[in-house]
C-alpha positions as CSV (number, residue, x, y, z in Angstrom):
1,M,13.4,9.5,-19.4
2,N,14.3,6.0,-20.4
3,E,12.2,3.6,-22.4
4,N,11.7,1.6,-19.2
5,Y,10.3,4.6,-17.1
6,D,7.7,5.5,-19.9
7,Q,6.4,1.9,-20.3
8,S,6.2,1.6,-16.4
9,F,4.2,4.9,-16.3
10,E,2.0,3.7,-19.2
11,L,1.2,0.6,-17.0
12,Y,0.9,2.5,-14.0
13,E,-1.8,4.7,-15.7
14,E,-3.8,1.9,-17.0
15,G,-3.7,0.0,-13.5
16,K,-4.8,3.1,-11.8
17,K,-7.7,3.6,-14.3
18,A,-8.6,-0.2,-13.4
19,F,-8.3,0.5,-9.6
20,D,-10.6,3.5,-9.9
21,K,-13.2,1.4,-11.6
22,G,-12.8,-1.4,-9.0
23,Q,-11.1,-3.9,-11.0
24,F,-8.8,-4.7,-8.6
25,E,-7.4,-8.0,-9.7
26,S,-6.6,-6.3,-13.2
27,A,-4.9,-3.3,-11.3
28,V,-2.8,-5.8,-9.4
29,K,-1.7,-7.4,-12.7
30,L,-0.9,-3.7,-14.4
31,F,1.0,-2.6,-11.2
32,K,3.1,-5.6,-10.8
33,E,4.1,-5.2,-14.5
34,S,4.7,-1.5,-14.0
35,N,6.9,-2.3,-11.0
36,E,9.0,-4.7,-13.1
37,C,9.7,-2.0,-15.8
38,Y,10.7,0.6,-13.3
39,P,9.9,0.7,-9.4
40,H,7.9,3.6,-8.2
41,F,6.4,4.2,-4.8
42,K,3.1,5.1,-5.9
43,T,2.7,1.9,-8.1
44,L,3.7,-0.1,-5.0
45,E,1.3,1.9,-2.6
46,L,-1.7,1.3,-4.9
47,W,-0.7,-2.4,-5.7
48,G,-0.9,-2.9,-2.0
49,E,-4.1,-1.0,-1.5
50,A,-5.6,-3.3,-4.5
51,E,-4.7,-6.4,-2.7
52,I,-6.3,-4.9,0.4
53,Q,-9.2,-4.3,-1.3
54,Q,-9.7,-7.8,-2.5
55,C,-8.8,-9.1,1.1
56,N,-5.4,-10.2,0.1
57,F,-3.6,-9.0,3.2
58,K,-0.4,-11.1,3.2
59,N,-0.1,-10.2,-0.6
60,A,-0.5,-6.3,0.4
61,I,2.7,-6.4,2.8
62,T,5.5,-6.7,0.4
63,P,4.4,-4.1,-1.9
64,L,3.5,-1.5,0.8
65,A,6.9,-2.3,2.7
66,A,8.7,-1.7,-0.6
67,A,6.8,1.6,-1.0
68,I,7.9,2.8,2.3
69,S,11.6,2.2,1.4
70,L,11.3,4.2,-1.7
71,N,9.2,7.2,-0.1
72,S,8.8,8.7,3.4
73,G,5.3,9.6,3.0
74,I,2.4,8.2,5.4
75,R,0.0,6.5,3.1
76,A,2.0,3.3,3.0
77,L,2.6,3.1,6.6
78,S,-1.0,3.6,7.6
79,L,-2.0,0.9,5.0
80,L,0.5,-1.3,6.3
81,A,-0.5,-0.6,9.8
82,S,-4.1,-1.7,9.0
83,T,-3.1,-4.7,6.8
84,F,-1.3,-6.2,10.0
85,L,-4.5,-5.4,12.0
86,A,-6.5,-7.4,9.4
87,L,-4.2,-10.2,9.9
88,K,-4.6,-9.8,13.9
89,D,-0.9,-9.0,14.2
90,K,-0.9,-6.7,17.2
91,G,2.7,-6.0,17.3
92,N,3.4,-5.0,13.8
93,S,0.0,-3.0,13.4
94,E,0.9,-1.0,16.7
95,K,4.5,-0.4,15.4
96,F,3.3,0.9,11.9
97,A,0.5,2.8,13.4
98,L,2.9,4.5,16.0
99,L,5.4,5.2,12.9
100,T,2.6,6.9,11.2
101,L,1.6,8.9,14.0
102,E,5.1,10.1,14.7
103,K,4.8,11.7,11.2
104,A,1.3,12.7,11.1
105,P,-0.1,12.9,14.5
106,N,-3.8,13.5,13.3
107,N,-3.8,10.4,10.8
108,K,-7.2,8.8,11.2
109,L,-6.4,5.4,9.9
110,A,-3.4,5.0,12.2
111,K,-5.6,6.3,15.3
112,N,-8.3,3.9,14.4
113,V,-5.7,0.8,13.9
114,L,-4.7,1.7,17.8
115,L,-8.2,2.0,19.1
116,S,-9.0,-1.7,17.0
117,I,-5.9,-3.1,18.5
118,E,-7.5,-3.3,21.9
119,K,-10.7,-5.4,20.6
120,I,-8.6,-8.2,19.0
């Protein structure tokens, strides 16, 4: 691997440790640095999730959207649906919840987003 990838991975690992300890502000900083070295979907996904944990919902959108573009998994999709719900954006929350359910029909977070949209 190249030097940038190795440095990115080290920063990601530090960020993950901070995240696991609930140190979300530190985790965001480390994930941003990791992403600058070498973008990876998991770094972006956890960065977005750390922003959500701090109720920085608008800040979560960009890393989650980037994670979706790098990986076809469902975690970032469902987190993005939840993020838009928190921002009371019914259209985007429904859109991303439905995209999640197309790939994973039993995804609990996406199902809860759809149920919660009706309450906004």
